N, C-alpha and C positions, 0 to 999 in steps of 0.2 A: 513517493518519497525517493530522493536520490540516494544512491549507494555511496559509501565512504571508501576511499582508496587507501592502499597501504602507505602511500606518501602522507596522506592526511593523518593517519594513525601515528606515523613516526613523528610528525610535527607536534601533534597534540600531546604525545607522551613527553617530548622534549620540553614543552612549556610546563607541563605538570611537574617534571623532575627539577627544572631550574627555577621555576616561579616567575620568570620574566621573559619578555620577548627577546631582549638582548642576550640573555643567558641561553635561551633556546637556539637562537641564531648561532651563537658561538659553539654550542654543543654540536650543531649540525653542519657547521662550516658554511653557512649561507648568510644572506643579508637579513637584517632585522625587519625592514619594511616588507620583504617577501613573506616572512613568517607571520607578520601581523595581518597581511592581506589574506593569507591562506586560512588563518583562524577565523577571521570575519566571514570569509566566503563559506567555510564549513558550517559555521553557526547559522548563517542565512539560509543555506541550501537545505540543512536538516531541520530548521525551525526550532532549534534547541540552543539555549544559552549554556555553553560548556564551562565558562569560567566567570567567577566574580572578581572584580577589580577591587582589591583591598590594600590600602597603603602602598600602592605601587607594585603589588604582587598579584599574580594571576593564581587564584585559588579555585579548584574544581567546585562547580556549583552543586548545591544540594540535590537538585532534581536530576543532575547528570551523573550522580553516583553510580547507578547500575550500568550506565554506559561505560564509565571509566573501568569498572570491574571487567567488563567484557573486552574492552580495548587492551587491558593488561594481559588477559589470557591470549588474545590474538597475537600480541607482540611477543609474548613468551614462546608461542608456537613458531613465529618467524625466526626468533633467535635459535630455537632448537633445530629448525630446518637448516639454518645457516651453519650451525655447528656440525650437523650431520654431513652437509656438503663439504665442509672443510676437512672433516675426518676422511671422507671418501677420496678427496683430492690427494691426501697424504697416504692413503692405503690403510687406514686404521681398521682393524677387525675384518680385513679381507685378505685373500691370498691369491697368488698366481702360481699355478702348477703347470710345469712343462718339462719336456725331456730333450735330451740331445744325444747324438752319437758320440762315442768316446773321442773321436778325432776333433770334433768341434768343441767339445766340453773342455778339452785340455787347457786352452788359453782363451779362445774367442768367447765362450760362455761367460767367463769371469768378467771380461770387459763389458759385455752386454748387460750383465747383472749390475755392474757398477753404475751404468747409466740409468737403469731402471730404479735402482735404490736412490739415486740423486733426485729423480723426478717424484718418486713415491717413497719417502723416507721410512714410513711405518708399514709398508707392504710386506707381508710374509711371503717368501718365495720358496717354493718346493721344486728343486731341480733333481730330476732323475737321469741316470745314465743308462741308455738302452742300446741293445743290438737291433738291427732292422726287423728281425723276426718277433721281437717283443713289442713292436710299435702298434700293431693292430689291437691287441688286447688293451694296451694303455689308452688308446683313443676311443675305441668302441665301448669300453666300460667306463668312460668319462673319468678316468683317473687324472687326466690333465688336458689342457686346451690345445697344445700343439707339440710337435716333435721336430727337431732339426736333424736332418739325415743326409748322408752322402749318396743315397739311392732313393728313387721314388718307391712308394708303397703300392703294390698291385692288388687293390681290393676295391670293389664298387662302393664300399661304405666310407672310404676316405678319399681325400684329394691331395695331390702333391703339387706344390708351386715352386719353381726355381727361384732362388734368391741370390745365388752367387756362383761364380765359376773360379776355379783355381787351377793349379798345376801339380803334377806329380814330380817330386824331386828326389834326389839321392842323398842319403845321410851316411856319414862315415865317422869313425873315431878320429879325433883331431890329429893324431900322430900317424894316420894311415898313409901309405905310400902314394895314394891317388889324391890326397888332400890338397895338393898344390895345383891340380888341374882346374882350369876355369870351368869346364863342363865335363860331365861324366856320361859315357855311353853305357848302355846295358851290356855291351860286349866287354867293356873294361872290367865289369864286376861279375861276369858270368861264372868265373871260376873261384870267386871269393866266398868265404862262409856267408851265406845269405840268410838274413832274418826276415820273417814275414808272417802273414796271416794266411790261413788255409784258403786256397783259391776257390773253394766251394762256398765260402762266405762272400756276401755281396761286396764288402769292402776289400776282402782279399782278392777278389776277381779284378777290381779296379787297379790295384797296384801290381797285379801279375801281368796285366795286359801288355806293357812294354816288352817284357821278355817273350811272351807268346807270339806277338806280332813280328818280333825280330827272328822268329824261328828257333829260339833258344829253349832248352829244357829248364824247367823251374825246379831247382833242387834246394830246398830249405835245409839249413843246418839246425836252425831253431825256429819254432813257431810260437807266436803269442796270440792271445785272443783279441787284445786291444792295441790300438796305435801307441798308447802310452807305454805299454810293455815293450814294444818294438824299439821305441826311442831309448828306453832305459838300457836295453840289452846292447844297443849300438854304442851308447855312451860309455859302457863298461868294457868296450873293446872286443865284444864277442862276435862281431861281424858287421856287414853293411846291409842297407835296406833301401827300398823305395817306399815313399810315404807321401801323403798329401801335404801341401805346403802349410795348411792351417794347423796341422799337428805339431809343427815346429815354428810357430809364428812368434815365439818370444824373442825379444831383442837379444838377450844374452843366454846362450845355452852352452856353458862350459863343457868341454870334453866332446863336443859334437861339431861336425862340419857339414854344412848344407850346400849342395851343388845342383844347378839346373841340369836337366837331362838333355843330351844331344837329340834324342828322340822325344819330341814334345807330345805329352799326353796330359789331358785335363781331368779335373774332377768337378762335379756339379753338386752344389748343396741345395737341398730342398727343405721347405717347411711343409709338414704333413699335418692335416687336421681332419677331424670327423666331418664328413660331407653334411652340409646343411646346418652345422652348428654356428651360432652367432658368437663370435669371440668377444671377450670383455675388452674394455678400453686398455686394461693392463696388458693383455695378451697382444693386442694390436701394436701397442707401443713397444713391447718387448721384441716383436718380430722386426719392427723398423730398426731397432738397435742392433739386432743380429745382421741385418742387411748392411748397416753402416759399418760395423766392426769387421765383417768379412771383406767388404770392399776396401776398407782401410788396410787390412792385413795384406791383401793381394797387391795393392798399389805400392806398399812400402817394403814388401819382402824383396831383399836383394841377396844374391849369393855371397858367400864368404869370400873375402879377397884372397888371392893366391898368397901362399907363404913365400917369403924371400929365402 
């Protein structure tokens, strides 16, 4: 006995619902002769008369009643499967948990999440903000799928992959005496009230490097734990700072002037994940969006024009 296909089930059901070959063809968006041929072929191959022809209508035959009961259950199962697939495509009843360093979370993460939300409108997103020392517990305890960091994680249980490169820039209050300069040297700001992050911190070490390699002593007047804090302190006129370009990647930042450094220093962004873990489709898509947004921010960042 030949097996019946899902396409045959779909056509049989359409004939049963609409009662005519023409109605079934319209329901399926195909030609009526094609429906007629498939019904006849199915009946011949199965050796079962599926429909009685009564007054121009196709009525399920009495002997095929149990078959139609089973066909209905199969089709409902297919519909449930399709519904489940559509829900998964939208992110219904699933979540994406990931984390980011404060510098990237400030602006870039929101842009990446906007793209993720557009692709998966019903996906629940759990974003955590972490320091580098918090990354290992987060990943190894499976609290999230990946972490975006400005330093690689040194542990055999995780793997770090470079996804972007940026630069270190100087930020000053907009009314600062150096705000009109096209570029800023670390020598220009060596005696200014300097705001920063503890250089024993991995991020603090990155933004301290231009001073140290220039042979300058690093004397902070104020220290903050996160890049956002540094930005806020500078905007309020409490000093100047070096920072990664992604932390000041917003188009409009009133009260703040961004300037490229004469001494060029870079910052590298990594995605860190638990070694051997297979990422979800949502996580893979999210990482692609971070790559895209970081590259876009680097490409379009331009120093503030000199004041007249």
